[in-house]
RONUDO-38087 format. One record per atom (N, C-alpha, C): residue in one letter; x, y, z. Coordinates in steps of 0.2 Angstrom, whole numbers, plus 5000, padded with zeros to 4 digits. Example, Ala and Ser with C-alpha at 12.3 -4.5 7.8 and 13.67 -1.06 7.14 Angstrom:
a506649725039
a506249785039
a506649845039
s506449895035
s506849955036
s506450005039
***
This chain:
m512450334966
m512750284964
m512750204967
r512750154963
r512250094966
r512950054971
y512750034975
y513049974978
y512949914978
m513349864975
m512849794974
m513349724978
i512949694980
i513449634984
i513849584980
h514249554981
h514849514978
h514749444978
i514649414973
i514749344972
i515349334969
s515649254969
s516149224964
s515949224956
f516549234952
f516349234945
f515949154942
a516149104944
a515849044946
a515149044950
v514849064953
v514049054955
v513849104952
l514149154948
l513849204944
l513449154938
f513949134934
f513949094927
f513449034929
a513649004936
a513048944936
a512448964937
s512249034941
s511549034943
s511249074935
m511649084931
m511249114924
m511249064920
s511549014920
s511548954916
s510748924912
t510248944918
t509748904917
t509248974915
n509549044915
n509149104916
n508449114908
v508849074902
v508249084897
v508249014893
p507549004894
p507548924890
p507648934884
e507948874880
e508248874873
e507648884870
t507048864873
t506448894866
t506448974865
q506849004869
q506749064869
q507249094864
a507549084864
a508449094861
a508149134853
d507849094851
d507749114842
d507349184841
d506849204848
d506549254848
d507049314850
r507449314854
r508049384855
r508249414849
p508349464851
p508649494845
p509549484844
n509649494837
n510349504838
n510849564839
i511249564840
i511549624843
i512249644842
i512249684836
i513049714834
i513249774836
l513649794840
l513949854843
l514549844839
m514649924836
m515149944831
m515550014838
m516250024836
m516550074838
m517250084834
g517150164832
g517450204828
g518350214834
d518650224831
d519250234833
d519550304834
d519550344839
d519750414839
d519250454835
h518550414833
h518050474830
h517550524835
g517850574834
g517450624838
g516550654836
w516350674842
w515650704840
w515550744834
e515950764831
e515850814827
e516050804821
e516150734821
e516550724812
e516050684810
t515250704808
t514850654806
t514550724804
g514350704797
g513750754791
g513350784795
y512850714800
y512150734804
y512350804808
n513150794810
n513250854818
n513450924812
g513450934806
g513450984804
g514250984803
h514650944801
h515250954798
h515350974791
p515851024790
p515951044783
p516051014778
y516550964779
y516850924776
y516650854774
v516750834780
v516550774779
v516150734780
k516150674776
k515650624770
k515650574774
t514750564777
t514550514781
t513950494778
p513650464774
p513150454771
p512850414776
v513050364776
v512750294780
v512450304788
l513150334791
l512850354799
l512250434797
d512350464793
d511650524792
d511150484791
e511050434789
e510550394786
e510350364794
m510750334796
m510550294805
m510250364809
a510550414805
a510250474811
a509750484811
r509450474805
r508750494800
r508350444804
t508450394803
t507950334804
t507950304809
g508350294815
g508350264821
g508450304828
l508750304831
l508950334839
l509650364837
r509450434839
r510050484839
r510250504845
l510850494849
l510950514855
l511450554854
d510950594855
d511450664855
d512050694858
r511850664867
r512250674871
r512750604872
f512950554869
f513350514870
f513950514872
h514350474878
h514850524879
h515350434879
s516050454878
s516350374878
s516650364886
g516750324889
g516850324897
g517350344898
h517850364893
h518450394893
h518650444889
s519350484890
s519350514886
s519950494881
s520050414883
s520550394878
s520250304879
c520750284873
c520450204869
c520350144875
s520850134879
s520750054883
s520250074888
p520350124892
p519950134895
p519250134894
t519050174889
t518250144885
t518250094883
r518550054880
r518449994879
r518349944884
g518349944889
g518449924896
g517649924898
s517649994899
s516950014900
s516249994896
f516449994889
f516149964884
f515849904886
l516449864888
l516249764888
l516049754894
t516149794900
t516049794907
t515549814910
g515149864908
g514849934911
g514949954916
r515749974917
r516049984926
r516750034921
h516550074928
h517150134925
h517950084924
p518250114919
p518950074919
p519550074926
n519350134931
n519950134935
n519650094941
r518950044941
r519049994945
r519449934945
y519549924938
y519849874938
y520749894935
g520749964934
g521749984933
g521749974927
t521350004922
t521349994914
t521350094914
f521950124918
f521750204918
f521950244911
t522350204905
t522550234901
t522750184895
p522650224888
p522950174883
p523550114885
g523450054883
g523950024883
g523849994892
c523349984896
c523249944901
c522749914900
s522849844903
s522349784902
s521949764907
l521449744905
l520849734909
l521049674913
r520749674918
r520949604923
r520649554921
p520749504923
p520449424921
p519949404924
e519849434929
e519049454934
e518449484932
e518849514927
e518149564925
e517649514922
i517049554922
i516249504920
i516149544912
t516149524906
t516049574902
t515449554899
m515049574892
m514349564891
m514449504887
a515149474883
a515049444880
a515049384883
q515349334889
q515349304892
q514649294896
l514149374898
l513549344900
l513149334896
l512949334890
l512749334883
l512849254880
k513649234880
k513949154878
k513449114884
t513449134889
t512949094896
t512049074895
a511849114892
a511249144889
a511149104881
g511649074878
g511349064870
g511649084867
y511949154868
y512049194860
y512849164859
t513049184852
t513449154849
t513849234848
t514549224850
t514849304853
t515449304848
a515549344844
a516149364839
a516549434843
h517249444842
h517449514839
h517949514834
f517949574831
f518249604824
f518549654826
g519049654825
g519549744825
g520249744831
k520149814833
k520249834838
k520349814843
w520649784848
w520549744856
w520849804861
h521649804861
h521949834866
h521449864872
l521349784875
l521249794882
l521649704885
g522349684882
g522949654884
g523049624877
p523549574876
p523849554871
p522849504867
v523049474861
v522649454858
v522849374856
k523549354858
k523849304858
k523449244862
k523649184861
k523249134865
k523349134872
s523949134874
s524149144880
s523949204884
s523749244883
s523449304886
s522849274889
p522849304897
p522249284900
p521749344901
t521749384896
t521249454893
t521349444885
n521349384882
n521349394874
n520449384874
p520149394868
p519449424869
p519249344869
h519349304868
h519049224869
h518949214879
e519549224878
e519649224888
e519049274889
m518849344886
m518349364890
m517749364888
g517549294884
g516849274881
g516849274874
f517149294869
f517049274862
f517249204860
d516749194857
d516749124854
d517549134849
h517449184844
h517849184838
h518149264839
y518649264837
y518949334835
y519349334828
i519449404824
i520049404822
i520349474825
s520749504829
s520849544832
s521449554832
h521649644834
h522149674835
h522349684841
d523049694844
d523049724850
d523149794849
n523249824844
n523049904845
n522649914838
f522949984836
f522550014828
f522949984824
f522749984817
f522849964811
f522750004805
e523149994800
e522950054792
e522750014788
l522949994782
l522749974776
l523249894776
n522849834774
n523349794775
n523649774782
p523049764786
p523249744792
p523349684795
q523749664799
q523849594803
q523449594809
f523149534808
f522549514815
f522849454817
s522549424822
s522749364828
s522049344825
i521949264822
i521449234821
i521249204828
n520749174833
n520749154838
n521449134843
g521849194841
g522349184845
g523149164843
g522949154835
g523649124833
g524049174830
p524449164826
p525049214826
p524849274819
p525149304819
p524749364814
p524849354809
t524149384805
t524049354798
t523849404795
l524249414789
l524049474783
l523349464781
f523049524781
f522249544778
f522349584773
e522549584764
e522549624762
e521949654762
g521949724759
g521349784759
g521349844763
e520749854763
e520549934767
e520249894775
s520449914779
s520249894785
s519649864787
s519049944786
s518449944789
s518049884784
e518249874778
e518149814774
e518149754775
i518749754778
i518949694780
i518449664784
l518549724790
l518249704797
l517249694795
i517349704790
i516349704789
i516349634785
d516649614779
d516849554777
d516749504782
e517349494786
e517449444792
e516749434796
t516549514797
t515749494801
t515349474797
i515349474792
i514749444787
i514649374787
k515349354785
k515549274786
k515349244790
f515649284797
f515349244803
f514649244804
i514249284801
i513449274803
i513349224797
e513349204792
e513349174787
e513549094790
q514149084794
q514349034796
q513749004802
t513449074806
t513249034812
t512549024811
e512349054804
e511349054800
e510948974804
s511548914803
s511248874805
s511148844811
d511548874817
d511548884824
d510948894827
r510348934823
r509948964825
r509949004831
k510549024834
k510449054839
k510649134837
p510449174844
p510449264841
p511349264841
f511649314839
f512249324839
f512449394843
l512849394846
l513349464849
l513949474845
i514049514839
i514649524838
i514849604838
v515549614842
v515849674843
v516249694839
v516149744835
v516749764829
v516949824831
w517449834832
w518049884834
w518549924828
f518449964824
f518649984820
f519350004820
g519850014816
g520450054816
g520550104815
s519950134811
s519950184810
s519650244812
p519750324813
p520150334809
p520650364814
h521050334817
h521450334821
h522150344817
e522650384818
e523450414816
e523850344817
p524050344813
p524450374804
p523850354800
y523550394796
y523150394793
y523250384785
q522850324782
q522950314776
q522150284772
g522150304766
g521550314761
g521550274756
l521050234753
l521050234746
l520950284742
p521250284735
p521150344730
p520250364730
k519850324730
k519350324730
k519150394735
d519350374740
d519050414747
d519550494746
l520150474745
l520550544745
l520350584742
a519850544736
a519850594729
a519150644731
l518950624736
l518150674739
l518450714742
y519150714745
y519250784749
y520050814748
d520050804739
d520550844736
d520850914738
e520250944741
e520151024739
e520351054747
l520550984753
l520851024760
l521651034759
p522150994755
p522751024756
p522951104755
a522351134750
a522551194746
a522051254752
k521651234756
k521251264761
k521751274767
y522051214768
y522451214775
y523151214775
p523551244771
p524051254769
p524951254773
d524551294779
d525051314782
d525251304790
q524651284792
q524651244799
q524951174801
m525451174804
m525651104804
m525451064812
v525251004810
v525250944815
v525850874816
r525750884822
r526150804824
r525850754823
l526050704818
l525750634820
l526250594818
t526250514818
t526650464815
t526650454808
s527250454804
s527550454798
s527250364797
n526950374791
n526850314788
n527450264786
e528250294785
e528450274782
e529050264786
t529250294793
t529650294799
t529150254803
g528750264805
g528450244812
g528450294818
k528950354815
k528950404822
k528650454821
q528850504825
q528150584823
q528750614818
t528150644816
t528450704810
t527850754812
q527950804805
q527550894806
q527350864798
r526650884799
r526350874791
r525850944790
p525650984785
p525151014784
p524550984786
l524151034789
l523650994792
l523050984787
g522851014779
g522550994775
g522650944773
d523350914772
d523550854770
d523150784773
v523250794780
v523250754785
v522450764787
l522050804786
l521350794786
l520950764780
r521250774774
r521150734770
r521150664770
e521850614774
e521750574773
e521250544779
r521450564785
r520850554790
r520150554789
y519850614785
y519250614782
y519050534777
a519550514773
a519450474771
a519350404774
e519750414778
e519450334781
e518950344785
i518650394789
i517950414791
i517450394785
t517550404778
t517050404774
t517250314772
a517850274772
a517850204771
a517350164775
m517550184782
m517250144788
m516350174787
d516350214787
d515550234784
d515150194778
r515650184774
r515450154769
r515350074768
s515850044773
s515649964776
s515249964780
i515050004785
i514450004790
i513649984784
g513750024780
g513350034773
g513149954772
t513949924769
t514049874766
t513449804772
l513649814779
l513249764783
l512549794783
r512549854784
r511749864783
r511249824779
d511749854773
d511349804766
d511249734769
y511749694769
y511649634772
y511149614774
l511249644781
l510549624787
l509949634781
k509749684779
k509049694775
k508949634770
q509549614765
q509449584762
q509449504763
h509549504769
h509349434771
h508849424780
d508449484778
d507949474784
d508149474793
l508749494793
l508949524799
l508949584803
r508849624797
r508949704800
r508349714806
d507849694803
d507249724809
d507349694816
n507749634817
n507749594823
n508449614825
t508749664824
t509449664827
t509749724827
l509849724834
l510049774836
l510749814834
l510849864829
l511449894827
l511649964831
f512349974833
f512450034837
f513250044834
y513250124834
y513850134832
y514050204836
c514650214840
c514950254844
c515650264841
g515950324846
g516750324845
g517050324851
d517550294852
d517850294857
d518150334864
n518250394859
n518550464863
n518450504857
g518450574861
g518350624856
g519050634850
t519050684846
t519450704842
t520150714846
p520650694840
p521350674843
p521650764841
r522250774842
r522550854840
r522550854833
s522850794831
s522950794824
s522350824820
g521850804823
g520950784820
g520650854819
v520750904825
v520250944826
v520350994820
l519751024819
l519551094815
l519051114817
s519451174818
s518951234821
s518551264816
y517951254820
y517151294815
y516451314817
p516051334816
p515851374819
p515451334824
l515051274821
l514751214827
l515051194829
r515751184829
r516151144834
r516251194840
n516351254839
n516651294843
n516151324848
k515451314846
k514851324850
k514551264855
t515051214854
t514851144856
t515151094859
l515851124858
l516451084862
l517051114862
s517251094869
s517851114871
s518251044871
g518951064874
g519451004873
g519450974865
q519750904868
q519850864863
q520050784866
k520250744864
k520550674865
k520950684871
a520950644877
a521150664883
a521350704887
q520850744886
q520550784891
q519850784892
i519650804899
i518950794903
i518450834900
y518450884895
y517950934893
y517650894889
s517150904884
s516550874882
s517050844876
g517450884872
g517850884867
g518350804868
g518350774874
g518750734875
g518350664876
t517650674878
t517250614878
t516750614875
r516350654870
r515750654867
r515850634861
v515450584858
v515550554851
v514950534850
p514950514844
p514350484840
p513950434843
g513350424844
g512950374847
g512350364842
l512150294840
l511650304835
l511450214837
i510850214837
i510550144837
i509950134832
e510050094827
e509550054824
e509249994826
w508649984827
w508249924829
w507549944827
p507449914819
p506749934816
p506049894821
d506349844824
d505849824829
d505649854835
r506049894836
r505949914843
r505949994842
i506150024839
i506350084837
i506050094829
p505150094829
p504950094822
p505050164818
s505050224824
s505150274821
s505650324823
p505950374819
p506650404821
p506450454828
r507050454829
r507050484837
r507550514838
v507650574843
v508450614844
v508250634852
s508850594856
s508750604862
s509250674866
a509150704872
a509450744873
a509850704879
v509750654881
v509950604888
v510650584888
n511050614894
n511650594895
n511750504893
t512150494889
t512250424891
t513050404890
v513150334890
v513850334890
v514150284888
t514650254886
t514650164882
t514550134890
s514850164897
s514450104902
s513850074902
d513350094898
d512750074898
d512450014894
l512950014889
l513149954887
l512849894889
l513349864892
l513049814896
l512449784899
p512149854906
p511549834907
p511049824902
t511249864898
t510649884890
t510549824887
v510949794886
v511049724881
v510949664886
c511049664893
c510749624898
c510049634898
e509849674898
e508949674900
e508749634893
i509049674888
i508649654883
i508749584878
a509249534883
a509349474882
a509149434887
n508849444892
n508549414900
n508949394902
v509649434903
v510249404905
v510349454914
e510449424919
e510449454925
e511149484925
l510949534928
l511749574929
l512249554934
p512849554932
p513349544937
p513349574944
q513249534949
q513349564955
q513749614959
r514049644957
r514449684958
r514449764955
p514649794958
p514549874956
p514649904949
l514049914945
l514149954940
l514150014938
d514250054933
d514350134933
d513850144928
g513750094923
g513150104917
g512350084920
i511850114917
i511050094918
i510950064912
n510450034913
n509950014907
n509450064902
l509750074898
l509450124894
l508850074888
v508450024891
v507849994888
v507350054887
p507350094894
p506850144894
p506850214889
l507550204887
l507750254883
l507350234875
l507650184874
l507450164868
l506750144866
d506350154873
d505750154872
d505350204871
g505950264873
g505450334874
g505150334880
k505250304883
k505050314892
k505450344897
m506050364894
m506650404898
m506950454895
s506750534900
s506850604898
s507550624901
e507550604907
e508250614911
e508550554914
r509150574914
r509650504917
r509350504925
p509450434926
p509250454934
p509950444939
e510450434935
e511050434939
e511550494936
p511950514939
p512550554935
p513150504933
i513450524928
i514150484926
i514550534930
g515250484931
g515850494935
g516250494928
f516850544928
f517350524924
f518050544929
w518550514927
w519150504931
w519850494926
h520250534925
h520950514924
h521350514929
y521450444932
y521850424936
y522550434935
n522850424941
n523750444939
n524050374940
l524250344933
l524450294933
l525150284938
r525450334936
r526150344941
r525950324947
r525550334950
r525450314958
r525450234959
d525250204954
d525150124954
d525950084950
s525950124946
s526950084941
s527150074945
k527450084951
k527950024958
k527750004960
n527049964960
n526649914962
n526949864958
d526749784962
d526749714959
d526449734952
p526349704946
p526049674941
p525349644942
y524949644940
y524249614941
y524349544936
i524849554931
i524749484927
i525449494925
a525749424925
a526349414925
a526649444918
p527149484916
p527449534913
p527249494904
e527649444905
e527749384899
e527149364895
l526449384898
l525749364898
l525549434894
q525949484895
q525649564893
q526149574886
t526349544885
t526649544877
t526249554872
g526349594868
g525949604862
g526349544856
t525949544850
t526149504845
t526149534838
t525349594838
t525449624829
t525649664829
p525849674822
p526149724821
p525849794819
l526049874819
l525649914818
l526249964815
v525950014811
v526650064809
v526750094815
k526450124820
k526650174824
k527250134830
l527750154829
l528350124834
l528350144841
s528350104846
s528250124853
s528850084857
g529350144860
g530050104862
g530550084857
g530450104849
g530850054845
g530449994842
i529749984843
i529749914841
i528849924838
p528649884833
p528049894830
p527549864833
t527449834839
t527149804844
t527149824848
r526349804853
r526249854861
r526149794866
n526449804871
n526349774875
n526149794884
f525749774888
f525149784891
f525449794897
r524949824903
r525249844911
r524649844915
n524549814922
n524149814924
n524349794931
y524249844935
y524349844944
y524149814948
k524449804953
k523949774961
k523949844964
h523449844966
h523049924972
h523049874979
p523249864984
p523149834989
p522849894993
s523049944993
s522749975000
s522550054995
i521950085000
i521750164998
i522250205002
s522450274997
s522750315003
s522450384999
p522450435004
p522150505003
p522250524996
g523050504993
g523250554987
g523050494981
d522750454980
d522350414976
d521750454973
y521550504975
y520850534974
y521050584968
g521650604967
g521750644963
g521650644956
g522150684951
g521850684945
g521350714942
d521150724935
d520650754934
d520050734932
r519450744937
r519050694936
r518350754938
s517750724936
s517150774934
s516450714935
m515950734938
m515550714937
m514850764934
v514350724929
v513850744925
v513350734926
d512850794930
d512150764931
d511750794923
n511050784926
n510550804917
n510650884917
r511150924920
r511251004919
r511951014919
y512050994925
y512851014926
y513450994927
k513850994927
k514450954925
k515051014930
l515350964936
l515850974940
l516450974937
i516950994937
i517550964935
i518150984940
l518450944943
l519050944948
l519750924946
k520150964946
k520950964943
k521350954950
g521850914949
g522550914950
g522450884959
d522450924963
d522650884969
d522250864972
a522350794975
a521650754978
a521250814984
e521550854989
e521350904996
e521150944991
d521550994989
d521351054986
d521351064980
p520951044976
p520751034967
p520651094966
k520551124959
k520451174956
k519751144953
r519251214956
r518451184953
r518251214947
e517951184943
e517451214937
e516951194936
l516451224935
l515851194936
l515251244930
y515051204926
y514751204919
y513951194920
d513551254917
d512951224914
d513051194908
m512751134905
m513151104900
m512351104896
r511751124900
r511251154894
r511451214892
e511451244894
e511351324892
e512251364890
d512851314892
d513551334889
d513851264889
p513551224883
p513951144882
p514551164879
a515051214877
a515651224877
a516151244882
e515751244888
e516151244895
e516551314895
t516351364891
t516451434894
t516451464899
t515951474903
t515951494909
t515951474916
n516451464919
n516451434927
n515951464932
l515351424934
l514751434940
l515151424946
a515751394946
a515951364953
a515951414959
e516151484959
e515751514963
e515151564964
k514851554958
k514151594960
k513651544961
h513751484960
h513451434962
h513851364968
p514051374975
p514451324976
p513951304978
e513551294980
e513051244984
e512851184979
i512851194971
i512851144967
i513451114966
a514051154967
a514651114965
a514851074972
n514651084979
n514751044984
n514250984983
r513750994979
r513350924980
r513550874976
l513850924970
l513950864964
l514850844967
q515150894973
q515950864973
q515750804978
n515150804983
n515050754989
n514850674981
t514650694979
t514250624975
t514850614972
l515450654968
l515950624965
l516450574971
k516550624977
k516750564981
k516650514983
e515950514984
e515650454987
e515750384982
w515750404974
w515750374969
w516650354971
q517050394969
q517650374971
q517850344976
d517750344980
d517750294985
d517550204983
s516950214980
s516650154978
s517250114972
v517550164965
v517750154963
v518650124964
l518850134970
l519350124972
l519350064976
e518750054981
e518549974983
e518849944979
s518449964971
s518549894966
s519149884964
l519749944962
l520349924961
l520549894966
t520649894972
t521049854977
t520549784976
g520249754971
g520149694972
g519549664975
q519149704979
q518749674984
q518049654979
d517949654975
d517349664970
d517449564969
y518049544968
y518249464966
y518349434972
***
């Protein structure tokens, strides 16, 4: 793990402001980073799913760089989104679970690229604090010039905040809306002759599920195939929990995935038609594994994944990962290198010729991988489900009134259709802070520690021979387990130091 000196946010930006000469700006690539909501690794045609139709993602997998072992930074959404933007594990800044905000002192890729001449925009799900104008962690405060965003997830006919304004109704299918707004933004910025960074975070396929009739019709056979198994999810009518047959639920879920896939195709077609595709890095991933309401057992999944969303196993963090960039990746390739959402910030900074923040980072620069020069990951990846209850009695990091959400959604929380956020101060480190499910993954082995900080249960898996994590090797190979446990403890030391605010 790397350790870096600390400098102030203001000094960092001042030092970078002259990093990239204006004359070079037009030569740098455009960057569009997309992410689905609750879209697990197996839910693509190219990964062998028996039902779901994703022809656009399948084509990206055939023509670009397919990251077969790409992981979300956490097995749930807000933490992964933090890692995506900051290159840091979310526990460093208290984004432990869904509904935990960022801290205002965090440095995002949007802030970094903006200081280097990029035009920046965010569209869709935010979930790192309220999107209202007064929020210190709204997309604008975190570096985006323009945003049309939601505090959380959304379905058909969503309501978004436009640059911090009150919720505004957008009629239509949500993925189509986001891509339409993305294209409008590209058209509006064309005269600026600046490269752009656009982050598109879809609300699909998060439950409750809603699909257009043409997309639902593609999966009409599913209700009859799975009529008896019941799953719990949100009712579109009441916003409360209900139970419905799995086949009905999967029909709607897969319709959302197909609509999102089609919208990505609309964007790809636009880029090609306007001679932007060759010099645009187009990326797609999911934010965590498949949730319980969408898990479908079939032979390929059972041989490849165990677990699901919110779990430390591969089914909780392994997600689709695809990159297209014809100028840099002219021929299709498949990579088995372990990669993670935390790698995005170091990678785009290298591409844009921007210095990295001088604070601990957990991601690595993947440009050598893009160029076909990386066959193994030089550093392991840490995952950690911190126990939020340990901090929930501490003082709030951000005033509660600034953490109140505004954009409504179908699913009720505490009886209300909006979401409030939280983040807590963590002034000191204690031995109990090291608990919770956590893991360390190197190029072959994965160590999982569960429960107590002092005497955890240990699981060790050979991820190359046993990707479904079925055979615990901790007793057979204690030397490997001990090595990874020491690495994990050293990493946790660094993460907890960040959590106390030492990086600021």
